[in-house]
C-alpha positions in Angstrom: 0.0 0.0 0.0 1.2 3.5 -0.8 -0.2 7.0 -1.3 -0.2 9.7 -4.0 -0.8 13.3 -3.3 -2.6 15.7 -5.5 -3.1 19.5 -5.4 -5.2 21.7 -7.6 -5.9 25.5 -7.3 -7.9 27.5 -9.8 -10.9 29.6 -10.4 -14.1 28.5 -8.6 -16.1 28.6 -11.9 -13.6 26.1 -13.5 -13.9 23.8 -10.5 -17.7 24.0 -10.8 -17.5 22.4 -14.3 -18.7 19.0 -13.0 -19.0 17.4 -16.4 -15.2 17.4 -16.7 -14.9 16.1 -13.1 -17.0 13.0 -13.7 -15.7 9.9 -15.6 -17.9 9.1 -18.6 -20.5 6.4 -18.1 -19.0 3.0 -19.2 -21.7 2.7 -21.9 -21.9 5.4 -24.5 -25.2 6.7 -25.6 -26.8 5.0 -28.7 -25.7 6.2 -32.1 -28.2 8.4 -33.9 -31.0 6.3 -35.6 -31.3 8.6 -38.5 -29.5 11.4 -40.2 -30.6 14.7 -38.7 -31.2 13.3 -35.2 -29.5 16.4 -33.8 -30.2 15.6 -30.1 -28.6 12.1 -30.4 -25.7 13.5 -32.4 -25.0 16.2 -29.8 -25.3 13.7 -26.9 -22.8 11.3 -28.6 -20.4 14.1 -29.3 -20.6 15.3 -25.8 -19.9 11.8 -24.5 -16.9 11.5 -26.7 -15.6 14.9 -25.6 -15.9 14.0 -22.0 -14.4 10.6 -22.5 -11.3 12.2 -24.1 -11.1 15.2 -21.7 -11.7 13.6 -18.3 -8.5 11.6 -18.0 -6.4 14.4 -19.4 -8.0 17.2 -17.4 -6.2 18.6 -14.3 -9.5 19.2 -12.6 -10.1 17.3 -9.4 -12.5 14.3 -10.0 -15.7 14.2 -8.0 -14.7 10.7 -6.8 -11.3 10.9 -5.2 -10.1 7.5 -6.5 -10.3 8.8 -10.1 -7.2 10.9 -9.5 -5.4 7.6 -10.4 -6.4 7.9 -14.0 -5.2 11.4 -14.4 -1.7 12.2 -15.9 1.2 11.1 -13.8 2.5 14.6 -14.0 -0.3 15.7 -11.6 1.1 13.5 -8.8 2.7 15.9 -6.3 4.3 13.2 -4.2 4.2 9.4 -3.4 4.8 7.8 -0.1 4.9 4.3 1.3 4.6 5.7 4.8 1.3 7.1 6.0 3.1 9.6 8.3 5.0 11.1 5.4 1.8 11.6 3.4 0.2 13.3 6.4 3.2 15.6 6.8 2.9 16.6 3.1 -0.8 17.4 3.7 0.0 19.4 6.8 2.6 21.4 4.9 0.2 22.2 2.1 -2.5 23.3 4.6 0.0 25.6 6.4 1.2 27.0 3.0 -2.4 27.8 1.8 -4.1 28.7 5.2 -3.3 32.4 4.9 -5.3 32.5 1.7 -8.4 30.6 3.1 -11.5 32.7 2.6 -13.0 31.7 5.9 -11.0 32.8 9.0 -12.2 29.9 11.0 -10.5 27.5 8.6 -7.1 29.1 9.3 -7.2 28.0 12.9 -4.0 26.0 13.6 -5.8 23.6 16.0 -8.4 22.8 13.3 -5.6 22.2 10.7 -3.8 19.9 13.2 -7.0 18.0 13.7 -7.5 17.6 9.9 -4.0 16.2 9.5 -4.4 13.7 12.4 -7.7 12.6 11.0 -6.1 12.2 7.6 -3.3 10.1 9.0 -5.8 7.7 10.6 -7.9 7.4 7.4 -4.8 6.7 5.3 -3.6 4.1 7.7 -6.9 2.3 7.3 -6.5 2.3 3.5 -8.9 5.2 2.8 -8.4 8.3 0.8 -8.4 11.9 1.9 -9.9 14.8 0.0 -10.1 18.4 1.3 -11.3 21.5 -0.3 -11.1 25.2 0.6 -12.3 28.4 -0.9 -9.5 30.8 -1.3 -9.5 34.6 -2.0 -10.6 36.0 -5.4 -12.8 33.4 -5.5 -10.5 30.5 -6.1 -10.6 27.0 -4.9 -8.0 24.6 -3.4 -8.4 20.9 -3.7 -6.0 18.6 -1.8 -6.2 14.8 -2.1 -4.2 11.8 -1.0 -5.2 8.5 -2.7 -4.2 5.1 -1.4 -3.5 2.5 -4.0 -2.0 -0.9 -4.9 -4.7 -1.6 -5.3 -7.3 1.0 -4.4 -9.7 -0.6 -2.0 -12.9 0.5 -3.7 -11.7 1.0 -7.3 -9.2 -1.8 -7.7 -9.5 -1.6 -11.4 -7.9 1.8 -11.5 -4.2 1.7 -12.4 -1.4 3.0 -10.2 0.1 6.1 -11.8 3.6 4.8 -10.9 3.0 1.8 -13.2 1.7 3.8 -16.1 
């Protein structure tokens, strides 16, 4: 078992583009039955666009495990040790805390509790996903994904083996 860390910051409106944050359904929509079936053609085109864009997009996936199908270049760190992964998370929280939009989220005690909770979750084979509104309005997404294999999505490849 090991862990991969991911970090994304960007405009809130880009983060809100949920179509690019969801993997495509495993079954594509049916092909248009006749020429001129504009609705079916648009639906199929949109499906193909999402199928191509989702794995290449740097946007955080809705389901944390799907970070594993994103480009390897998005991995910000990999650790065999749960403690090391939690330390990375703590450092990122400390780095970004001054920019958190809500003052209550900057509280050092709260951040320490988040890191301790993350360490326990990672030790049990779970994932950690945190999000914070930043100034301007921007958004910060932090995730640590446990793999080899992932306990809920074992079919997803490890980015280190890709």
